[in-house]
C-alpha positions, 0 to 999 in steps of 0.5 A, spaced: 030 671 775 031 663 776 034 662 769 039 668 770 041 665 777 042 658 773 046 662 768 050 665 773 052 658 776 054 656 769 059 662 769 061 661 776 063 654 775 067 655 768 071 661 771 073 658 778 071 650 779 074 647 773 080 652 772 083 650 779 084 643 775 086 646 768 094 645 767 094 647 760 090 653 758 088 656 750 085 661 747 080 660 741 075 663 736 070 658 734 065 661 728 059 657 725 054 658 720 048 653 720 043 652 714 036 649 716 030 647 712 024 643 713 019 640 709 013 638 712 015 634 718 022 633 716 028 637 718 035 638 715 041 642 717 048 643 714 053 646 719 060 648 717 065 650 723 072 653 723 076 653 729 082 657 730 087 658 736 093 662 739 098 657 738 102 653 736 098 654 729 092 659 727 088 653 724 086 648 729 080 644 726 074 645 721 068 641 722 062 640 718 056 637 721 050 635 716 043 631 719 036 629 717 031 628 722 023 628 723 019 632 728 014 627 731 011 633 735 012 640 738 016 636 743 020 631 740 025 631 734 029 625 732 035 626 727 041 622 724 047 625 722 055 625 721 061 630 722 067 630 718 073 633 722 080 636 720 085 637 726 091 640 725 096 637 730 101 640 734 107 637 730 104 640 724 100 635 720 093 634 719 088 628 722 082 626 719 076 624 724 069 622 722 063 621 726 056 618 725 051 620 730 043 619 733 040 625 736 034 626 740 031 634 741 026 635 747 023 642 748 017 642 753 011 646 750 010 649 757 017 652 758 020 653 751 026 656 754 028 650 756 031 644 751 035 638 752 039 635 746 041 628 747 046 625 742 050 618 741 056 619 737 060 613 733 067 616 732 073 613 728 080 616 726 084 615 719 090 613 724 086 607 727 081 602 726 078 603 733 071 606 734 070 610 740 062 611 742 061 618 746 054 620 749 053 628 749 048 631 753 046 639 752 042 643 757 040 649 754 036 655 757 034 661 754 031 668 756 028 673 752 030 680 753 027 684 748 023 682 741 029 680 738 034 679 743 035 673 748 040 671 753 042 664 752 046 659 756 048 651 755 052 646 759 054 640 755 057 634 758 061 629 754 062 621 756 066 616 753 061 609 753 066 605 749 073 607 749 078 607 743 086 607 743 086 614 740 082 617 746 086 621 751 080 621 756 077 616 761 069 616 762 069 623 762 071 626 756 069 634 756 065 639 759 063 645 755 059 651 758 056 657 754 053 664 755 051 668 749 047 673 746 042 671 740 040 677 735 034 675 731 036 679 725 031 677 720 025 672 719 030 667 716 037 669 720 039 669 727 046 671 729 050 670 736 056 671 740 058 669 746 064 666 751 065 658 751 069 655 756 071 648 755 075 643 759 078 636 757 079 631 762 085 629 759 092 628 763 094 633 764 087 637 763 086 642 758 082 648 759 080 653 753 077 660 753 073 661 747 070 666 743 063 663 740 061 667 733 055 663 730 049 665 725 043 660 723 040 661 716 033 658 716 031 657 709 023 658 707 020 651 709 016 647 704 010 644 705 010 636 704 007 634 697 
């Protein structure tokens, strides 16, 4: 019940509090597929994501995340990764962004329904030589409903640590809140769908209502030789 109460607060926050301050609203669909594998304690992932929107163009962004990490214990996993981002601007041209990042994932053994992900990104764009450093903190809660179905919610806050001339936000960059259902379709396949609320602290503020569709494929783990 405590998890459901916290998830309810997430929904209340995204539907009421931030919408008051949003001056621009968009509707979007984000589709993600991740491929994951583990060799001994080493973990690897590649994760493309397509983002479409209602206006002014259907295509908004194409992102590809790739990472490698090490699971130090059941609690701690540390990873290094990168992201390529292609964005369709409102003027019609495409803009390329590249990111490198460091990440720590914490899962408490006594409370496996709770995970905390901390990520520090270094970002640059093709139209600038300046780098933006951005910190991301994501709290995820999971409530098992059946053997294969789970209710999932997360709240992720983005904070600018080092500014760049192309960044349109101040210290607070954006906030994302998700509520979704996960279905363990098979041993190696998890699929999910839900609602994500995104608020960007720009001037004017931007709110997005997002349908989130995703799948995670876990390739057979290989023992370390």
